[in-house]
N, C-alpha and C positions, 0 to 999 in steps of 0.2 A: 425306931429311933427318930426317923424323920417326922413321924407323926407327933412325937413329943415336942420337938423343936417348933413345929408349926403351931401347936397349941399354945406354947409359951409366948410366941411372937404375937399371936392374936390377943392373948390376955394382956400383954404389955401395951398394945395399941389401944385396947378398950379402956385401960386404966388412965391413959393420958388425955382422953377427951375427944379423940377423933383424928382425922387426917390433918386438918389445919388447926393447930393450936396457936392462938394469937397471944404470945407472951413476949418476953424480952429477947428471945433468940432471933426472931424475924428481923427486927431492925439491926441487930448485931450482925446477922448474916448479910444484910443489905449493905451495911457499912464496910464489912470485910470484902464484899464483892466490888464495891466502888474503889476501895483502896487497892485491891488486886488489879482492877482495870487501870487505875492511874499509874501503878508501878509498871505493869506490862506495857502501857502506852509509852511511858518515859524510857524504859529500858529496852524494849523490843520493837514495838510498832513504829515509833517515830524514827529511830535509826534505820530500820528496815525500809520504811517509806522513803526516807531521805536517800538511801542508797538506790532504791528503785527509781526515784525521780532523777537522781544524778545519772544513773545508767541510761534512762530514757532520754534525757537531754543529750548525753554523749552520743547515743545512737542517732538521734535526730540530727545533731550537728555533723556527725560523720557522714550520714546519708546526704545531707545538704552539701557538704564539702565534696563528697564523691560525685554528686550530680553536677556541681559547679565545675569540678576538674574534668569530668566527662564532656560537658558542653564545651569547655575551653579546648580540650583535645580534639573534639570533632571540628570545632571552628578552625583550629590550627591545621588539621588534616585537610579541610576544605580549601584553606588558603594555600597549602602546599600543593594540592592538586591543581588549583587555578594557576599558581606560579609555574608549576611544571608544564601545564598546557601552554601557557604564554611563552615559556622558554622554548618549548618544542616548535611552536609556530614561528618564533623569531629565528631559530636555528634553520628551519625549513626555508624561510625567506632568505636568509643569508646564503644558504647552499644554492638556492635557485638563482639568486643574483650572481653568485660566483660562477655558476655554470653558464649563465647568459654572457657574462663578461668574458669568460674563457672562450666561448664559441665566437664572440665578436672579435676577440684578439686573433683567434685562429683563422677566421675568415679574412681579417685584414692582412695577416701575414701571408696567407695563401694568395690573396689578390696581389700583394706586393711581389711575391715570388713569381707569380704568373707574369706580371708586368716586367719584372727584371729578366725573366726567361725570354719574353717576347722581344725586349730591347736587345738582349744578347743575340737572339736569333736574327733580328733585323741587322745588327752590326755585322754578324758573320756573313749574312746574305749579301750585304753591301760590299764587304771586303771580297767575297767570292765573285760578285759581279764586276768589281774593279779589276781583280786578277784576271777574270775571263776577258774583260775588255782589253786589258793590257796584253794578254796572250793573243787575243785575236788581232790586235794592232801589230804585234810582232810577227805573227803569222802572215798578215797581209803584206808587211814589209818584205818578209822572206819570200812570199809568193811573188811579189812584184820583182824582187831582185832575181829570183829563179826564172821568172817569166822573161825578164830582160835577158838573162844569160841564155836561156833556151832560144829565145828569139834571135839573139846575137849569133849564136852558133848556127842556127838554121839559116839565117840571112847571110851570115859570113860564109858558109859553105856554098850557098847558092850564088854568090857573087864571084 
């Protein structure tokens, strides 16, 4: 059966004049091919190409925007880090100044307290010296009067 079909096909080809017959079907097929290309180009390829181009432009714009935002974010992060470092330095300086002022105030208060204590000690010492001198003066008077009495009794009994 296959043999019979093959023989019929070979006879049909031999009757037509060969593999390439140049008749009216060749230009007709070429025109059909060009029309098919124009229709496919208009219906399928141009819209598909436009969609691909639009998508490509969108992706490029999105990448450019993302790169720009990333650069901006990195710049902002760098500025933030710089600002944070400056703030830390300022805070450290303020703390050091406050500590120095507190130490100076404490030293001044301590010196004032020591001077006040020395002044009070001197005042107390002066008062004690005055009381001692007064007590010694009174004792000398009492000693003198007792000496006079003792002397008067001793001389009075001897006379």
